[in-house]
Every structure is written in structure tokens, then in C-alpha cells.
C-alpha distance (Angstrom), angle and dihedral (degrees) to the residues before:
residue distance angle dihedral
M1 . . .
N2 3.83 . .
D3 3.87 89.3 .
L4 3.79 87.9 52.0
M5 3.67 95.2 50.6
A6 3.75 90.0 46.4
S7 3.85 90.5 51.7
L8 3.86 90.1 49.0
R9 3.82 90.5 51.0
S10 3.62 93.0 48.6
L11 3.75 91.9 49.3
A12 3.74 91.2 48.1
S13 3.73 89.4 57.4
T14 3.78 94.0 56.0
P15 3.80 108.2 109.3
L16 3.86 99.2 -145.5
L17 3.83 90.5 52.1
W18 3.79 89.4 72.0
L19 3.70 95.8 51.6
A20 3.86 87.6 54.0
V21 3.82 92.5 46.7
T22 3.64 92.2 49.5
L23 3.79 94.8 48.6
V24 3.80 90.2 48.0
V25 3.79 96.1 47.4
F26 3.85 92.7 46.7
E27 3.84 92.9 45.9
G28 3.79 91.3 49.8
V29 3.82 93.4 49.8
D30 3.92 91.2 42.6
M31 3.90 86.7 54.2
L32 3.73 90.3 56.5
S33 3.82 90.4 47.3
R34 3.79 91.1 54.7
R35 3.78 93.0 48.2
S36 3.83 87.3 50.2
G37 3.87 88.8 55.7
R38 3.83 88.1 -112.0
H39 3.60 96.6 -61.8
P40 3.91 112.0 -169.0
L41 3.73 91.9 -123.7
C42 3.82 91.7 55.2
H43 3.85 94.8 59.0
P44 3.77 106.9 154.5
V45 3.80 94.6 -134.1
L46 3.87 91.1 50.6
W47 3.77 92.0 61.2
S48 3.74 105.8 26.8
T49 3.77 93.2 57.5
P50 3.82 96.9 59.8
I51 3.76 89.8 41.6
L52 3.78 93.4 55.4
I53 3.86 90.8 43.3
G54 3.86 88.6 54.7
I55 3.76 91.4 48.6
L56 3.81 91.9 49.3
L57 3.78 91.0 49.7
A58 3.81 94.4 46.1
T59 3.69 92.2 51.2
G60 3.85 96.4 41.8
T61 3.79 91.5 -124.2
T62 3.81 118.2 162.2
Y63 3.73 122.2 -129.6
D64 3.79 89.9 -120.4
T65 3.79 89.3 60.0
Y66 3.92 92.8 48.4
A67 3.88 93.9 45.3
T68 3.84 89.5 50.3
G69 3.83 90.3 51.3
T70 3.88 94.1 46.0
Q71 3.80 96.8 40.3
M72 3.81 88.3 112.0
L73 3.88 91.2 63.4
T74 3.89 88.8 50.6
F75 3.80 88.7 52.3
L76 3.83 90.6 49.5
L77 3.82 92.3 58.8
G78 3.75 89.1 76.7
P79 3.84 96.7 55.4
A80 3.77 89.1 40.7
T81 3.85 91.6 55.9
V82 3.73 91.2 47.0
A83 3.75 91.2 51.5
L84 3.72 89.7 65.0
G85 3.67 86.3 74.8
V86 3.85 90.5 73.9
P87 3.81 96.5 68.5
L88 3.84 88.8 39.2
W89 3.72 90.5 58.7
R90 3.74 95.0 46.0
N91 3.74 90.6 53.4
R92 3.75 96.1 37.8
V93 3.89 92.6 118.5
L94 3.86 90.1 53.2
I95 3.74 93.4 47.9
R96 3.81 92.6 49.7
S97 3.74 90.0 52.1
V98 3.74 92.9 63.2
A99 3.84 100.3 32.0
K100 3.89 96.2 122.9
P101 3.81 97.3 54.5
L102 3.86 89.3 43.1
V103 3.73 90.4 56.0
V104 3.74 90.4 51.3
A105 3.71 93.4 46.8
L106 3.79 91.3 46.3
F107 3.80 96.9 57.4
A108 3.93 91.3 40.0
G109 3.81 89.5 51.5
S110 3.84 95.7 44.2
L111 3.88 96.9 46.7
T112 3.81 90.5 44.7
A113 3.78 92.0 51.8
I114 3.74 94.3 47.8
G115 3.92 96.2 38.5
S116 3.76 97.0 47.2
A117 3.78 95.0 48.4
V118 3.65 96.4 47.0
A119 3.88 95.2 41.7
V120 3.81 92.6 52.8
L121 3.77 93.4 52.7
A122 3.76 92.2 39.6
L123 3.70 87.1 55.6
F124 3.86 92.0 60.4
G125 3.69 91.9 45.7
A126 3.94 100.8 -105.4
P127 3.81 117.0 176.4
R128 3.71 121.3 -105.4
E129 3.81 96.2 -101.6
L130 3.76 90.2 60.7
L131 3.79 92.1 46.9
A132 3.78 90.2 51.2
S133 3.83 91.7 46.8
I134 3.89 95.3 52.8
A135 3.82 95.4 40.1
P136 3.79 96.1 83.4
R137 3.91 93.3 42.0
A138 3.86 94.4 127.2
A139 3.78 94.9 52.0
T140 3.81 124.6 87.2
T141 3.76 116.6 -84.0
P142 3.86 100.0 -103.3
V143 3.74 90.9 49.4
A144 3.77 94.3 43.4
M145 3.80 91.5 52.6
A146 3.75 93.9 48.5
V147 3.75 94.0 47.6
A148 3.85 94.0 46.2
A149 3.80 88.7 51.3
Q150 3.81 89.5 50.4
L151 3.82 90.0 49.5
G152 3.93 93.0 49.0
G153 3.76 92.5 -102.9
I154 3.76 131.4 131.5
P155 3.83 109.9 -90.6
T156 3.87 94.4 -159.5
L157 3.76 91.4 50.8
A158 3.86 89.0 48.9
A159 3.85 87.0 53.4
V160 3.77 93.3 53.6
I161 3.84 90.9 47.4
V162 3.72 93.5 50.6
L163 3.77 95.5 45.9
S164 3.80 90.9 47.4
G165 3.72 92.8 47.6
G166 3.77 91.0 47.7
V167 3.89 93.0 53.9
I168 3.71 92.5 46.4
G169 3.81 92.9 46.0
A170 3.82 92.0 50.2
M171 3.72 88.9 52.2
V172 3.70 100.6 49.5
V173 3.77 101.9 32.5
T174 3.81 98.4 83.6
P175 3.91 98.4 47.7
M176 3.84 90.3 40.8
M177 3.72 91.4 53.5
N178 3.80 89.0 48.4
V179 3.72 93.0 50.5
L180 3.86 92.1 49.8
G181 3.76 89.8 49.0
I182 3.81 94.9 -122.4
T183 3.70 107.5 158.0
D184 3.78 103.8 165.5
F185 3.66 107.0 105.3
R186 3.84 89.4 -153.9
A187 3.61 94.0 60.3
R188 3.86 94.2 39.1
G189 3.86 92.0 51.6
F190 3.83 95.5 44.7
A191 3.81 93.3 49.1
A192 3.96 88.4 49.6
G193 3.83 92.6 51.1
V194 3.83 92.9 46.6
A195 3.82 95.6 47.5
A196 3.87 100.8 32.0
H197 3.77 107.1 26.2
G198 3.76 114.1 -159.9
F199 3.85 95.9 -5.4
G200 3.78 89.1 52.8
T201 3.91 90.5 46.1
A202 3.86 91.3 50.6
R203 3.83 91.5 49.3
A204 3.86 91.7 47.0
F205 3.73 90.8 54.2
Q206 3.85 90.2 52.7
V207 3.84 87.8 57.3
D208 3.84 104.5 42.0
D209 3.80 134.3 -18.3
V210 3.89 92.3 -127.8
A211 3.79 89.8 52.5
G212 3.78 90.8 49.3
T213 3.87 90.2 49.9
F214 3.78 93.5 51.2
A215 3.79 89.5 43.0
G216 3.75 90.9 57.6
V217 3.85 90.6 48.6
G218 3.79 88.3 50.4
M219 3.93 93.1 48.4
A220 3.67 93.2 49.6
L221 3.78 101.8 44.5
N222 3.99 91.7 43.2
A223 3.81 89.6 55.7
V224 3.71 90.5 53.9
T225 3.82 94.4 42.2
T226 3.67 93.3 45.4
A227 3.84 92.3 53.9
I228 3.76 91.5 47.2
I229 3.80 96.1 50.2
L230 3.90 95.3 44.4
S231 3.85 92.1 46.2
L232 3.80 89.7 50.7
A233 3.80 89.7 46.5
A234 3.83 90.0 50.7
L235 3.87 91.5 53.0
L236 3.82 90.8 45.8
F237 3.70 98.4 45.8
A238 3.79 101.9 31.0
P239 3.88 109.5 143.6
């Protein structure tokens, strides 16, 4: 029995094992999502995350071991983001045709995301570091972490907030748009990208290619806009 447990612990510490486990868990959950017709409550990230956490806790595996084994997935985030440029290029004429309303919607969405989150926490007397951590919540994770650090926030907390907001946004965006009666996939996609960054973009591509394209535009532009707005705010309101 002791030999078996020792073997299992040794296997759990093997870096590539966790890459395989992550892919198997995600593919299994994604299969259920496909069978459900991509129901919002069956979002793959929503369910694969607690399953993986449970496996790590059950095997006593440290985060460092898991991160080492899945660093290839982290690396692929870069190429995956760059690949969003393909549908953007294909639909460049369509994007240029609605450039002005996109700019207006971009600033409205970015300022609302920042202002609403900060105002609610400030209303309850949250300290400055929490306000700084939640302010970039609608930006992509790397941008949010960098901006939060610049503002005196907690980068890791900012990352958790961004990821949580992205998952929730991806879950509610489709039923919310349906309830509001918004049928234009350009508007639906752009709103998803601005509000729920990468998760919203992935969800938009599942619904429609045009929606995914505009979600990619919204995600990229909002990351830049959020960084600029909060950087200026840091300079203007520095203690």
C-alpha cells in the first residue's frame, strides 16, 4: 500500500501529467457543453476549474507543479490571441463601416465597467488597494494585473476578479441579449468582448462568426482604453 501511494505521489509530481489531465477534463466538460447546445450554465471553464481544483487537492499537488506542467497552455495564449486577427482582417470592411458607433460604445462600456465597480466598493468603504484591484475588471488578465499594480492594487486579486467576471459574462451575455431583443450580431459581439474579454469573445464565436469578430475588436480596444483611462486617473489623483 505504501509503495502504491508513493507511486501515485511520484506520478502526481510529473509535470506533463497535469497538461494531459487539464486537456482531458476540459474536453470532457466541453463535450457536455456541446451536447447541451452550448447552454450558458454548461460553460466549460465554469465546471473544469472546480474539477481540476478538486483533483489537485485530492492528490496534494502544489500549484507550482501544476503551473510547470501546463506552461505550454500559457504560452499558447499568445498565438491564440494573435489568431484573432484573422477574422478581424476578413471583416475589416464591415468593421470600418461602423467605426464611429464602435468608438462611442467602447468609451461608454469602458467607463461604465470602471465606474460601476469602483463606486459600489467605495460605497461600502473598501480600501484603496481593493478599488485599484477591481477597477480594470473588464480588461484582459495581463493588462488588468499590470494596471492594478500601477494603481497600488493586488495583481493576483485583479486576475481572479477578471477571470470570474469573464466566466459570468460569457454565461449571461446570450440570454441577456435575447431578453433585450438585440439581434445585430455586431452589437452583441462587441458588447461581449468589452464586458467579458476573452471569455466573451470565445462565447461570441460559438454563436456567430461576425459576433466573434466584433467581440475580438471590443476585447482588444477595451484593454487599451482601460489601461489609458486608469493610467491617467492614477496621475491625476495620485496622493
